[in-house]
KEVEXGU-420257 format. One line per 5 residues: number of its first residue (from 0); their letters; for each residue x, y, z of C-alpha. Coordinates in nm, 4 decimals. Example, Ala and Ser with C-alpha at 12.3 -4.5 7.8 and 13.67 -1.06 7.14 Angstrom:
REM KEVEXGU-420257
0> AS> 1.2300,-0.4500,0.7800  1.3670,-0.1060,0.7140
This chain:
REM KEVEXGU-420257
0> MKPFA> -1.0051,-0.5452,-1.6870  -0.6752,-0.5521,-1.8824  -0.3720,-0.7119,-1.7067  -0.1824,-0.3828,-1.6623  -0.4928,-0.2033,-1.5373
5> LFMFY> -0.5579,-0.4928,-1.2982  -0.2016,-0.4662,-1.1651  -0.2362,-0.0922,-1.1096  -0.5722,-0.1486,-0.9370  -0.4169,-0.3823,-0.6807
10> ANIKA> -0.1003,-0.1703,-0.6484  -0.3159,0.1271,-0.5478  -0.5303,-0.0498,-0.2887  -0.5415,0.1854,0.0100  -0.7440,-0.0194,0.2582
15> MRQSK> -0.7737,-0.3806,0.3683  -0.9675,-0.5826,0.6226  -0.7466,-0.8004,0.8384  -1.0060,-1.0785,0.8261  -0.9451,-1.1009,0.4502
20> LFSKT> -0.5635,-1.0968,0.4663  -0.4116,-1.4084,0.3103  -0.1290,-1.4439,0.5635  -0.1645,-1.4921,0.9396  0.0577,-1.4043,1.2339
25> LKESP> 0.2511,-1.6725,1.4246  0.2812,-1.6834,1.8026  0.6306,-1.8351,1.7894  0.9312,-1.7632,1.5702  1.0316,-2.0313,1.3175
30> KDAES> 1.2893,-2.2667,1.4713  1.5545,-2.1984,1.2065  1.5193,-1.8170,1.2209  1.8156,-1.6577,1.3988  1.8171,-1.2917,1.2972
35> VNAKL> 1.5627,-1.0401,1.4211  1.4387,-0.9616,1.0702  1.3786,-1.3307,0.9920  1.1913,-1.3881,1.3176  0.9675,-1.0820,1.3010
40> LERGG> 0.8999,-1.0816,0.9283  0.8083,-1.4507,0.9269  0.6018,-1.4224,1.2460  0.4192,-1.1218,1.1052  0.3400,-1.2956,0.7780
45> FIYKN> 0.5406,-1.0499,0.5698  0.7573,-1.3225,0.4133  0.7592,-1.7001,0.3730  1.0826,-1.8996,0.3635  1.0816,-2.1393,0.0686
50> SAGIY> 1.4450,-2.2492,0.0863  1.7707,-2.1274,0.2407  1.8117,-1.7682,0.1207  1.4926,-1.7783,-0.0889  1.1732,-1.6082,0.0281
55> SYLPL> 0.8266,-1.5267,-0.0976  0.6965,-1.1792,-0.0145  0.3371,-1.2014,0.1045  0.0833,-0.9152,0.0749  0.2123,-0.7044,0.3665
60> GYRVL> 0.5771,-0.7671,0.2808  0.5214,-0.6885,-0.0846  0.3641,-0.3552,0.0096  0.6773,-0.2655,0.2061  0.9008,-0.3650,-0.0864
65> QKIAG> 0.6946,-0.1465,-0.3194  0.7202,0.1501,-0.0824  1.1011,0.1179,-0.0752  1.1140,0.0698,-0.4525  0.8986,0.3800,-0.4950
70> IVREE> 1.1432,0.5906,-0.2924  1.4370,0.4528,-0.4911  1.2567,0.5193,-0.8190  1.1811,0.8813,-0.7238  1.5429,0.9557,-0.6326
75> MNAIG> 1.6852,0.7828,-0.9417  1.4475,0.9731,-1.1693  1.5474,1.2975,-0.9954  1.9103,1.2538,-1.1078  1.8210,1.1693,-1.4661
80> GQEII> 1.8003,0.7903,-1.4453  1.5845,0.6252,-1.7120  1.4077,0.3093,-1.5983  1.4397,-0.0047,-1.8089  1.4118,-0.3795,-1.7513
85> MPILI> 1.6632,-0.6366,-1.8745  1.6446,-1.0160,-1.8994  1.6998,-1.2504,-1.6064  1.8341,-1.5234,-1.8367  2.1666,-1.4023,-1.9770
90> ERKYY> 2.3561,-1.5924,-2.2429  2.6979,-1.6972,-2.1147  2.8762,-1.5073,-2.3955  2.8008,-1.1775,-2.2214  2.9850,-1.2683,-1.9027
95> EKTGR> 3.2632,-1.4483,-2.0935  3.3741,-1.1185,-2.2450  3.4658,-0.9851,-1.9003  3.5632,-1.3160,-1.7375  3.2727,-1.2988,-1.4950
100> DKVDI> 3.1132,-1.6250,-1.6120  3.3293,-1.8280,-1.3734  3.2764,-1.6387,-1.0459  3.1608,-1.8666,-0.7648  2.8219,-1.6981,-0.7133
105> VFETK> 2.6892,-1.7852,-1.0604  2.3722,-1.9902,-1.1073  2.3727,-2.1765,-1.4396  2.0689,-2.3148,-1.6214  2.0051,-2.6551,-1.7721
110> GSNHK> 1.7595,-2.6597,-2.0633  1.5535,-2.9449,-2.2055  1.8362,-3.0135,-2.4508  2.0517,-3.1050,-2.1465  2.3043,-2.8327,-2.2190
115> TGEFI> 2.4302,-2.6919,-1.8905  2.5555,-2.3387,-1.8516  2.4359,-2.1976,-2.1834  2.2542,-1.9304,-1.9861  2.3357,-1.7720,-1.6492
120> IGWSH> 2.0719,-1.6320,-1.4167  2.1461,-1.2602,-1.4020  2.3354,-1.1448,-1.0948  2.4567,-0.8101,-1.2327  2.3875,-0.6451,-1.5677
125> EEVLT> 2.6919,-0.4347,-1.6639  2.7613,-0.6537,-1.9665  2.4032,-0.6617,-2.0909  2.3479,-0.2865,-2.0838  2.6932,-0.2139,-2.2268
130> EIASK> 2.6099,-0.4185,-2.5356  2.2716,-0.2466,-2.5650  2.4404,0.0924,-2.5285  2.6827,0.0088,-2.8102  2.3848,0.0133,-3.0470
135> YISSY> 2.2627,0.3566,-2.9375  2.5703,0.5528,-2.8256  2.7923,0.6712,-3.1093  2.8532,1.0425,-3.0490  2.9457,1.2695,-2.7585
140> KDLPF> 2.5953,1.4116,-2.8086  2.4537,1.0796,-2.6818  2.6348,1.1193,-2.3498  2.5911,1.1130,-2.0576  2.3271,0.8431,-2.0177
145> AGYQI> 2.2081,0.6615,-1.7048  1.9750,0.3622,-1.7061  1.8450,0.1641,-1.4103  1.6198,-0.1293,-1.3336  1.4484,-0.2761,-1.0287
150> QTKAR> 1.4746,-0.6509,-1.0709  1.5155,-0.9835,-0.8955  1.8763,-1.1057,-0.8892  2.0112,-1.4549,-0.8153  2.3502,-1.5253,-0.6578
155> NEPRA> 2.4716,-1.8612,-0.5301  2.5622,-1.7363,-0.1854  2.7555,-2.0066,0.0018  2.6406,-1.8619,0.3344  2.2803,-1.7520,0.2812
160> KSGIL> 2.1713,-1.6408,0.6281  2.0361,-1.3563,0.8391  1.6887,-1.3685,0.6859  1.6552,-1.1355,0.3879  1.9877,-0.9639,0.4555
165> RGREF> 2.1826,-1.2229,0.2553  1.9727,-1.4228,0.0130  2.0277,-1.6311,-0.2944  1.7427,-1.4408,-0.4576  1.6735,-1.0742,-0.3819
170> LMKDL> 1.5279,-0.7531,-0.5193  1.7819,-0.4953,-0.6313  1.8008,-0.1592,-0.8021  2.0990,-0.1430,-1.0363  2.1920,0.1782,-1.2168
175> YSFHQ> 2.4590,0.2134,-1.4869  2.5960,0.5415,-1.6183  2.7895,0.6227,-1.9377  3.0205,0.9246,-1.9784  3.2743,1.0935,-2.2037
180> NEKDL> 3.5453,1.1011,-1.9391  3.6248,1.0376,-1.5725  3.5590,1.3994,-1.4786  3.1989,1.3711,-1.5952  3.1673,1.0266,-1.4319
185> FVYYE> 3.2660,1.1590,-1.0909  3.0312,1.4571,-1.1194  2.7497,1.2038,-1.1603  2.9035,0.9778,-0.8945  2.8522,1.2572,-0.6404
190> KVKEA> 2.4915,1.2995,-0.7509  2.4273,0.9295,-0.6911  2.6006,0.9509,-0.3535  2.3659,1.2283,-0.2423  2.0627,1.0478,-0.3878
195> YHKIF> 2.1568,0.7367,-0.1904  2.1812,0.9315,0.1329  1.8305,1.0640,0.0633  1.6983,0.7135,-0.0103  1.8295,0.5609,0.3101
200> ARCGL> 1.7233,0.8568,0.5237  1.3707,0.8384,0.3778  1.3647,0.4685,0.4689  1.4645,0.5451,0.8281  1.8312,0.4456,0.8037
205> TALYT> 2.1591,0.6261,0.8700  2.4078,0.4958,0.6137  2.7814,0.5687,0.6341  2.9685,0.6356,0.3088  3.2520,0.3826,0.3254
210> VAAGG> 3.5675,0.3237,0.1203  3.5817,-0.0421,0.0124  3.7291,-0.2895,-0.2362  3.5864,-0.3310,-0.5859  3.5611,-0.7122,-0.5881
215> VFTSS> 3.4318,-0.8717,-0.9091  3.2973,-0.5395,-1.0380  3.6122,-0.3272,-1.0754  3.9817,-0.3397,-0.9937  3.9768,-0.0006,-0.8196
220> NTNEF> 3.8453,0.0954,-0.4776  3.4764,0.1651,-0.4540  3.2261,0.2967,-0.2010  2.9640,0.1246,0.0139  2.6770,0.2524,0.2247
225> QVISP> 2.6944,0.0804,0.5620  2.4414,0.0798,0.8474  2.5900,0.0071,1.1896  2.4326,-0.3045,1.3412  2.5600,-0.5854,1.5661
230> IGEDT> 2.4221,-0.8412,1.3191  2.6251,-0.6956,1.0319  2.8600,-0.9211,0.8361  3.0951,-0.6361,0.7511  3.3457,-0.4678,0.9800
235> IFVCR> 3.4212,-0.1002,0.9277  3.6411,0.1574,1.0957  3.4490,0.4811,1.1399  3.5419,0.8217,1.2817  3.3212,0.9290,1.5725
240> VCEYA> 3.3523,1.2940,1.4654  3.3349,1.3234,1.0840  3.2002,0.9705,1.0120  3.4747,0.8932,0.7610  3.4665,0.5147,0.7198
245> ENIEI> 3.6712,0.2346,0.5655  3.5909,-0.1339,0.5202  3.8315,-0.3654,0.7043  3.9043,-0.5419,0.3717  4.1144,-0.2489,0.2511
250> SKLKD> 4.1725,-0.0474,0.5661  4.4979,0.0091,0.7541  4.3129,0.1870,1.0340  4.2871,0.0435,1.3853  4.0344,0.0816,1.6652
255> GEQCP> 4.1250,0.3825,1.8802  4.3523,0.5484,1.6234  4.3124,0.9032,1.4953  4.1018,0.9715,1.1876  4.3195,1.0577,0.8834
260> KCGGN> 4.0612,1.3189,0.7797  3.9862,1.5136,1.0976  4.1931,1.3658,1.3804  3.8899,1.2255,1.5615  3.8755,0.8867,1.7317
265> ISEKK> 3.8327,0.5744,1.5152  3.5933,0.2995,1.6274  3.5553,-0.0564,1.4963  3.1920,-0.1420,1.4193  2.9859,-0.4221,1.2696
270> SIEVG> 2.7647,-0.3061,0.9831  2.5190,-0.4039,0.7099  2.5888,-0.2977,0.3519  2.2694,-0.1587,0.1929  2.4157,-0.0030,-0.1218
275> NIFPL> 2.7315,0.0463,-0.3233  2.8679,0.2555,-0.6092  3.1498,0.1567,-0.8439  3.3634,0.3664,-1.0828  3.4012,0.1094,-1.3617
280> GTKYS> 3.6272,0.3084,-1.5920  3.6537,0.1457,-1.9373  3.6584,-0.2233,-1.8315  3.3209,-0.3013,-1.9870  3.3360,-0.0608,-2.2796
285> EAFNL> 3.6655,-0.2234,-2.3860  3.5080,-0.5692,-2.3694  3.2132,-0.4637,-2.5883  3.3933,-0.2043,-2.8022  3.1672,0.0733,-2.6764
290> KFTDE> 3.3126,0.3898,-2.8272  3.1894,0.7351,-2.9145  3.3110,1.0052,-3.1502  3.4223,1.3147,-2.9601  3.3969,1.6796,-3.0663
295> NGEKR> 3.7254,1.6465,-3.2596  3.6034,1.3460,-3.4549  3.8193,1.0973,-3.2605  3.6953,0.7608,-3.1352  3.7156,0.7145,-2.7584
300> LVVMG> 3.6033,0.4532,-2.5073  3.2997,0.5334,-2.2963  3.3669,0.5659,-1.9221  3.1157,0.3889,-1.6964  2.9848,0.3690,-1.3418
305> SYGVG> 2.7669,0.1132,-1.1616  2.5391,0.1744,-0.8606  2.3358,-0.0759,-0.6560  2.0756,-0.0679,-0.3782  1.9541,-0.3901,-0.2184
310> ISRVM> 1.5831,-0.3163,-0.1847  1.4941,-0.6357,0.0016  1.8081,-0.5929,0.2132  1.6964,-0.2406,0.3046  1.3683,-0.3929,0.4250
315> GTVVE> 1.5522,-0.6417,0.6457  1.7906,-0.3761,0.7762  1.5024,-0.1479,0.8741  1.3572,-0.4306,1.0857  1.6961,-0.4914,1.2506
320> IHHDE> 1.7197,-0.1224,1.3420  1.3532,-0.0426,1.4146  1.2015,-0.2978,1.6529  1.1404,-0.3681,2.0183  1.0561,-0.6784,2.2225
325> KGIIW> 0.6988,-0.6702,2.0883  0.7676,-0.6487,1.7164  0.8497,-0.4228,1.4231  0.8310,-0.0417,1.4292  0.8012,0.0607,1.0633
330> PESIA> 0.8984,0.4144,0.9597  0.5845,0.5725,0.8175  0.7439,0.6154,0.4744  0.7658,0.2405,0.4090  0.5004,0.0931,0.6416
335> PFSVH> 0.2525,-0.1399,0.4680  -0.0318,0.0813,0.5957  -0.0427,0.4134,0.7813  -0.3224,0.3239,1.0263  -0.4055,-0.0024,1.2027
340> MISIG> -0.7688,0.0343,1.3049  -0.8993,-0.2099,1.5676  -1.2593,-0.2625,1.6695  -1.3307,-0.4267,2.0069  -1.6759,-0.5709,2.0730
345> ETVQP> -1.9700,-0.6458,1.8453  -2.1709,-0.3430,1.9559  -1.9145,-0.1001,1.8108  -1.9051,-0.2587,1.4634  -2.1499,-0.0128,1.2996
350> EAEKI> -1.9475,0.2866,1.4232  -1.6201,0.1223,1.3227  -1.7527,0.0594,0.9721  -1.8432,0.4281,0.9359  -1.4930,0.5347,1.0409
355> YEALQ> -1.3348,0.2786,0.8077  -1.5409,0.4129,0.5179  -1.4530,0.7730,0.6064  -1.0816,0.6908,0.6070  -1.1139,0.5190,0.2703
360> NKKVE> -1.2844,0.8266,0.1303  -0.9851,1.0275,0.2518  -0.7512,0.7843,0.0689  -0.5880,0.6855,0.3976  -0.3939,0.3583,0.3909
365> VFYDD> -0.5860,0.1782,0.6632  -0.5609,-0.1821,0.7818  -0.8841,-0.2696,0.9629  -0.8779,-0.5472,1.2250  -1.2395,-0.6580,1.2036
370> RDKAA> -1.1654,-1.0119,1.3253  -1.3602,-1.1876,1.5988  -1.0606,-1.2045,1.8322  -0.9875,-1.1008,2.1908  -0.8553,-0.7493,2.2479
375> GEKFA> -0.5237,-0.8793,2.3808  -0.4595,-1.0834,2.0669  -0.5450,-0.7888,1.8445  -0.3118,-0.5569,2.0355  -0.0289,-0.8132,2.0261
380> DADLL> -0.0688,-0.8500,1.6494  -0.0705,-0.4734,1.6065  0.2591,-0.4458,1.7950  0.4106,-0.7297,1.5917  0.3062,-0.5835,1.2546
385> GIPMR> 0.4385,-0.2399,1.3488  0.2041,-0.0092,1.1559  0.2778,0.3494,1.2724  -0.0642,0.4473,1.4140  -0.2995,0.2241,1.6146
390> VVISE> -0.6611,0.3426,1.6323  -0.9026,0.1627,1.8657  -1.2825,0.1801,1.8540  -1.4383,0.0361,2.1716  -1.7483,0.0831,2.3837
395> KTVAE> -1.5542,0.3388,2.5888  -1.4487,0.5449,2.2857  -1.7935,0.5246,2.1237  -1.9480,0.6536,2.4451  -1.7143,0.9537,2.4236
400> RGVEI> -1.7707,0.9979,2.0468  -1.4013,0.9408,1.9924  -1.1222,0.6985,1.9051  -0.8165,0.5949,2.1052  -0.4915,0.6571,1.9202
405> KKRGE> -0.1416,0.5317,1.9971  0.1791,0.5603,1.7998  0.3794,0.2409,1.7595  0.6839,0.2541,1.9828  0.5173,0.4868,2.2351
410> EKTKI> 0.3255,0.3870,2.5465  0.0900,0.6811,2.5862  -0.2599,0.6696,2.4414  -0.5202,0.9420,2.4062  -0.8811,0.9713,2.2984
415> ISIEN> -0.9690,1.2324,2.0389  -1.2995,1.3048,1.8711  -1.3890,1.1084,1.5601  -1.4250,1.4323,1.3641  -1.0815,1.5610,1.4639
420> FIDSY> -0.9233,1.2242,1.3887  -1.0715,1.2025,1.0390  -1.0041,1.5706,0.9699  -0.6353,1.5179,1.0563  -0.6072,1.3368,0.7221
């Protein structure tokens, strides 16, 4: 089987036996894990901590990442984004043109020739795509254009913490748009804003559109998408009525004041940033001489925008928001599997195998706990892993020609016939 075909084969696996899963659950949280997402994701075998702020994503965790990336990809394609992939190793000259080679989050490389800093590990790709665009954009007819990638980024975070919420290495979607003028940029800016709201809602998150500072990306104000959470590193002021929000970094608002937009009450909240959008103007097109010829034959600088979603951070944020004392409660849209099927007792194995096969034939994403473990341990693992639907096959259910179903996060269970259960898919 060719490498690409092999990748697609594994990417489309719909079913898995828990006895064959590479990772295992842990009874206790790792001693150095403080945040909820770090504790539950490591205990559940979704991720493995290699170093501070650096994680491996194991089979279950990688499935979740791919589900989130799939949602992001669908919404970016829907607004005309064209997917590309750019290099991780970026020659220093790119960042030198904009002065971003000396920011304190840069990781530099050291080659076998002992030269240090000749290349920088990519942490944002405005410069790279702007140079590429300068070879393909020459006329107003080439605009607008929007290109995005889903790629691992590396940033030398001085305070890598909170599990996968703030890492030195993380998965990110970065989109860059190119326009004739600011009017066209902000038309697209609104499209991205709406697409982002759809992305976060589909992932089970409520994200507040927040005015913020531009930082190392742009000199103007920008916008963030913030999810309210007590573990959040950011502080925002948000209106309880219209949800207008400002980051404390740029805000003059105070807790308890009136909202400048609607007069509602302002509250101070901790939050997690899951995405951001930046109007870049001509900062990067000036640095790389990216110009186009307009309808009057005049040369003008291309106007740009930049838009990021932290895909691995979204995963961590979902766990912070959707959990209970027993474990994770994945939204169905990004859960590693839809059904966690559990067989209890050797005598029910033949019936369980038939149901497992029937679900596979229906293309249901089913995770089958066929292990020789006690019922209590299986149920505890099911709660920890957080797959939306638990389906139990036991002597009791077999006697009734049914299965016991229970939604994660709910206490009630019910037995329905095997036929009705399978037909529901």
